[in-house]
C-alpha positions as CSV (number, residue, x, y, z in Angstrom):
1,M,79.9,-8.4,-18.1
2,T,81.4,-10.1,-15.1
3,S,81.6,-13.9,-15.3
4,F,81.2,-16.3,-12.4
5,T,82.3,-19.8,-11.6
6,L,79.2,-21.6,-10.1
7,P,80.1,-23.0,-6.7
8,A,78.4,-26.1,-5.2
9,R,74.7,-25.7,-4.5
10,A,73.7,-24.5,-1.1
11,S,72.9,-27.3,1.2
12,T,69.4,-28.2,2.1
13,R,68.0,-29.6,5.3
14,W,65.2,-32.1,5.7
15,S,62.5,-31.8,8.3
16,A,60.7,-34.7,10.0
17,T,58.2,-34.7,7.1
18,G,60.9,-35.0,4.4
19,M,60.3,-31.5,3.0
20,A,63.5,-29.6,2.0
21,W,63.9,-25.9,2.5
22,K,66.5,-23.6,1.0
23,T,69.2,-21.8,2.9
24,M,70.3,-19.3,0.3
25,D,69.3,-15.6,0.4
26,V,67.6,-13.7,-2.4
27,H,70.7,-12.2,-3.9
28,E,72.5,-15.6,-4.0
29,Q,69.4,-17.2,-5.6
30,R,69.4,-14.6,-8.4
31,V,73.2,-14.9,-9.0
32,R,72.9,-18.7,-9.2
33,F,69.9,-18.4,-11.6
34,V,71.5,-16.1,-14.1
35,V,74.7,-18.1,-14.1
36,E,72.8,-21.3,-14.8
37,A,70.7,-19.5,-17.4
38,T,73.9,-18.3,-19.1
39,Q,75.4,-21.8,-19.1
40,K,72.2,-23.3,-20.6
41,T,72.5,-26.6,-18.8
42,Q,68.7,-27.1,-19.0
43,T,65.7,-25.5,-20.6
44,F,64.6,-22.1,-19.4
45,R,61.2,-23.4,-18.3
46,A,62.8,-26.1,-16.2
47,L,65.3,-23.7,-14.7
48,C,62.5,-21.3,-13.6
49,A,60.5,-24.2,-12.2
50,A,63.5,-25.3,-10.2
51,Y,63.9,-21.8,-8.7
52,E,60.1,-21.5,-8.2
53,I,59.8,-18.3,-10.2
54,S,57.8,-17.4,-13.3
55,R,59.4,-17.2,-16.7
56,P,58.7,-13.4,-17.0
57,T,60.6,-12.9,-13.7
58,G,63.4,-15.1,-15.0
59,Y,63.7,-13.1,-18.2
60,L,63.7,-9.9,-16.2
61,W,66.6,-11.1,-14.0
62,L,68.6,-12.3,-17.0
63,R,68.0,-9.0,-18.9
64,C,69.1,-6.9,-15.9
65,Y,72.2,-9.1,-15.4
66,R,73.2,-8.7,-19.0
67,Q,72.7,-4.9,-18.9
68,L,74.1,-4.0,-15.5
69,G,75.9,-7.0,-14.1
70,V,75.5,-8.2,-10.5
71,E,74.2,-4.7,-9.5
72,G,71.3,-5.1,-11.8
73,I,69.9,-8.1,-10.0
74,A,70.4,-6.8,-6.5
75,E,67.4,-6.2,-4.2
76,R,66.1,-2.7,-4.7
77,S,64.1,-0.4,-2.5
78,R,60.4,-0.5,-3.2
79,K,59.9,3.1,-2.0
80,P,58.2,5.2,-4.7
81,H,60.2,7.9,-6.4
82,R,57.6,10.5,-5.6
83,S,54.6,10.7,-3.2
84,P,52.1,13.2,-4.4
85,E,49.9,12.8,-1.3
86,R,52.8,13.3,1.2
87,T,52.3,15.9,3.8
88,D,53.6,19.4,3.0
89,P,57.2,19.9,4.4
90,E,56.1,23.1,6.2
91,R,53.3,21.2,8.1
92,E,55.7,18.4,8.8
93,R,58.1,20.9,10.3
94,Q,55.4,22.3,12.6
95,V,54.6,18.8,13.8
96,I,58.3,18.2,14.6
97,Q,58.6,21.5,16.5
98,L,55.5,20.8,18.6
99,R,56.7,17.3,19.5
100,Q,60.1,18.7,20.5
101,R,58.4,21.3,22.6
102,Y,56.0,18.7,24.2
103,P,58.0,15.4,24.1
104,D,55.4,13.6,26.3
105,W,52.4,14.5,24.1
106,G,51.3,12.1,21.4
107,A,49.6,12.5,18.0
108,R,46.1,13.1,19.5
109,K,47.1,16.1,21.6
110,L,49.4,17.5,18.9
111,K,46.4,17.4,16.5
112,L,44.5,19.7,18.8
113,L,47.4,22.1,19.1
114,L,47.9,22.2,15.4
115,A,44.2,22.9,14.8
116,R,44.3,26.2,16.7
117,P,46.3,28.0,14.0
118,G,44.3,26.2,11.3
119,V,46.6,23.3,10.5
120,E,44.3,20.2,10.1
121,L,46.1,16.9,10.0
122,P,44.7,13.4,10.8
123,R,46.0,11.8,14.0
124,N,47.5,8.9,12.0
125,T,49.3,11.2,9.7
126,I,50.9,13.0,12.7
127,H,51.9,9.7,14.2
128,R,53.6,8.6,11.0
129,I,55.5,11.8,10.8
130,L,56.8,11.2,14.4
131,L,57.8,7.7,13.5
132,R,59.5,8.8,10.3
133,H,61.7,11.2,12.3
134,D,62.4,8.8,15.2
135,L,60.4,11.0,17.7
136,V,58.4,8.1,19.2
137,R,60.3,6.6,22.2
138,D,60.5,2.9,22.9
139,Q,58.5,3.3,26.2
140,D,55.7,5.0,24.2
141,R,55.3,2.0,21.9
142,R,52.7,-0.5,23.1
143,D,51.2,-3.6,21.5
144,G,47.5,-3.5,20.7
145,A,45.2,-4.9,23.4
146,R,44.3,-8.5,22.9
147,Q,41.5,-8.6,25.4
148,R,39.4,-6.4,27.6
149,F,40.2,-6.2,31.3
150,E,37.3,-5.6,33.7
151,G,36.1,-6.3,37.2
152,G,35.0,-9.8,38.0
153,Q,31.5,-8.8,39.2
154,P,29.4,-5.7,39.8
155,N,30.5,-3.3,42.5
156,E,34.0,-4.7,42.4
157,L,35.3,-1.5,40.8
158,W,33.6,1.8,39.7
159,Q,35.1,4.4,37.4
160,M,34.5,8.1,38.0
161,D,35.4,11.1,35.9
162,F,34.1,14.3,34.5
163,K,33.3,14.1,30.9
164,G,34.7,16.7,28.6
165,P,32.7,20.0,28.2
166,K,32.7,19.8,24.4
167,G,29.2,20.3,23.2
168,W,28.0,20.8,26.8
169,P,26.3,24.1,27.8
170,Q,28.3,24.4,31.1
171,T,32.0,24.9,31.5
172,V,32.4,21.6,33.3
173,G,31.1,18.4,31.8
174,P,28.8,16.0,33.7
175,L,30.0,13.8,36.4
176,S,30.0,10.2,35.2
177,V,30.2,7.0,37.4
178,L,30.4,3.7,35.6
179,D,30.5,0.1,36.9
180,D,33.6,-1.5,35.5
181,H,32.1,-5.0,35.1
182,S,28.6,-4.4,33.8
183,R,29.2,-1.0,32.2
184,Y,26.1,0.1,34.0
185,L,25.9,3.9,34.1
186,I,25.4,4.6,37.8
187,A,25.5,8.4,37.7
188,L,25.5,11.1,35.0
189,A,25.0,14.4,36.8
190,A,25.2,18.0,35.6
191,N,26.9,19.4,38.7
192,G,28.2,22.5,36.9
193,S,31.4,22.4,38.9
194,T,34.1,20.0,40.3
195,H,33.4,20.9,44.0
196,G,33.8,17.8,46.2
197,A,30.5,18.5,48.1
198,A,28.4,18.1,45.0
199,V,30.3,15.0,44.0
200,R,29.8,13.5,47.5
201,E,26.1,14.2,47.3
202,Q,25.8,12.2,44.0
203,L,27.9,9.4,45.4
204,E,25.8,9.1,48.5
205,E,22.7,8.7,46.4
206,A,24.4,6.1,44.2
207,F,25.5,4.1,47.2
208,Q,21.9,4.0,48.4
209,R,20.7,2.7,45.1
210,C,23.5,0.3,44.0
211,G,25.6,-0.4,47.1
212,V,29.2,0.6,48.0
213,P,31.9,-0.6,45.6
214,E,35.1,-2.2,46.7
215,G,37.2,0.2,44.8
216,M,37.0,3.3,42.6
217,L,39.2,4.2,39.7
218,M,39.9,7.9,39.1
219,D,42.5,10.1,37.3
220,H,44.7,12.9,38.6
221,G,41.9,15.4,38.7
222,T,39.8,17.6,40.9
223,P,38.2,16.9,43.4
224,W,39.7,13.5,44.3
225,W,43.4,14.4,43.9
226,S,45.4,17.4,45.0
227,Q,48.8,18.6,43.8
228,Q,49.2,20.8,46.9
229,A,48.4,18.3,49.6
230,P,51.4,16.3,50.8
231,S,49.5,13.0,50.7
232,R,47.7,14.1,47.4
233,Q,44.4,13.3,49.2
234,T,41.4,15.6,49.3
235,H,38.4,15.8,51.6
236,L,36.5,13.7,49.1
237,S,39.1,11.0,48.7
238,L,39.5,10.8,52.5
239,W,35.7,10.4,52.8
240,L,35.8,7.6,50.3
241,M,38.5,5.9,52.3
242,R,36.4,6.1,55.4
243,Q,33.7,4.2,53.6
244,G,36.1,1.3,53.1
245,I,36.6,2.0,49.4
246,R,40.0,1.4,47.8
247,G,40.9,4.6,45.8
248,I,42.9,3.6,42.7
249,C,44.7,6.4,40.9
250,A,45.0,5.6,37.2
251,A,48.4,7.1,36.8
252,N,49.8,4.8,39.6
253,H,47.9,1.6,38.6
254,D,49.1,-1.0,36.1
255,R,45.8,-0.8,34.2
256,V,46.9,2.6,32.9
257,T,48.7,0.7,30.2
258,R,45.4,-0.8,29.1
259,P,43.4,2.0,27.6
260,Q,40.7,-0.3,26.4
261,N,39.7,-0.6,30.1
262,N,40.6,2.7,31.7
263,F,37.8,5.2,31.8
264,Q,35.3,3.4,29.7
265,L,32.9,6.2,30.6
266,G,34.8,8.4,28.1
267,L,33.1,6.4,25.3
268,A,29.9,7.7,23.9
269,P,27.1,6.8,23.6
270,L,27.0,4.9,26.9
271,P,24.9,1.8,27.2
272,V,22.2,2.1,29.9
273,M,21.3,-1.4,31.1
274,P,19.2,-2.7,34.0
275,W,21.2,-3.0,37.2
276,P,21.8,-6.7,37.9
277,D,20.4,-6.8,41.4
278,A,20.9,-10.6,41.8
279,R,24.6,-10.1,41.2
280,L,25.2,-7.3,43.7
281,S,28.3,-8.1,45.7
282,R,27.3,-5.7,48.5
283,P,23.6,-4.8,48.8
284,P,22.8,-1.1,49.4
285,A,20.7,-1.8,52.5
286,A,23.5,-3.6,54.3
287,T,26.3,-1.3,53.3
288,A,25.5,2.3,52.6
289,P,23.7,3.4,55.8
290,A,26.1,1.7,58.1
291,R,29.2,3.2,56.4
292,K,27.8,6.7,55.5
């Protein structure tokens, strides 16, 4: 067994309240403890109290030191030797291959792809596999939202999107329009298609009832965005601009990094609340007919 000469104790510093705090690391603390326990300069109970450990822990350190030397009291990994519930290596390999094929897709989309051939994995499991293999880029890591961002008053911002067709009898889900501040469901229409004329008809009716919003938040989708057009504008988006509405594209707006706010209408069930007429920033009678 290796012997040691005990050096001077690590220095301590005093805060404004007179409380001392230790500057030694865990390994140094254990080495000092076993050396002092071997020298028997004080009782074992007093020595454990001085190092703020229990006597069973002190006996464990001393036994490991006597059997294995300094290596026996080194900090060890707490990783279990075996993990019976760990994902099957073949399924893990499939997750890695899909991520490498689609490097911009996260665990939620990969889960849908894996389900097609019958591989059912929870989203959190897929995300942990990506983390374990360093497949999550720094720019994809975001802190959890600490607050909800929303418009300051009704009609300051509307959100518009087509809900997904899952569980819907038509190939295109219903058109949904939501007030960002009040979460009032302005429109929920089964158009059956994404044609701009049908969307415009629903919006004209909504403007008559609720007024014209200052801005609208949409995604990169039909019929308010076009990949072929040089300006990316469509007949519908140009018509909205002529009404004096600021068209905000989610992919180019800083709120895209705040998913707790973007496209709240994707959440179900949606709350249907009375429209706060007294808080209308732009009454329908004064805005919609004049700007139609």
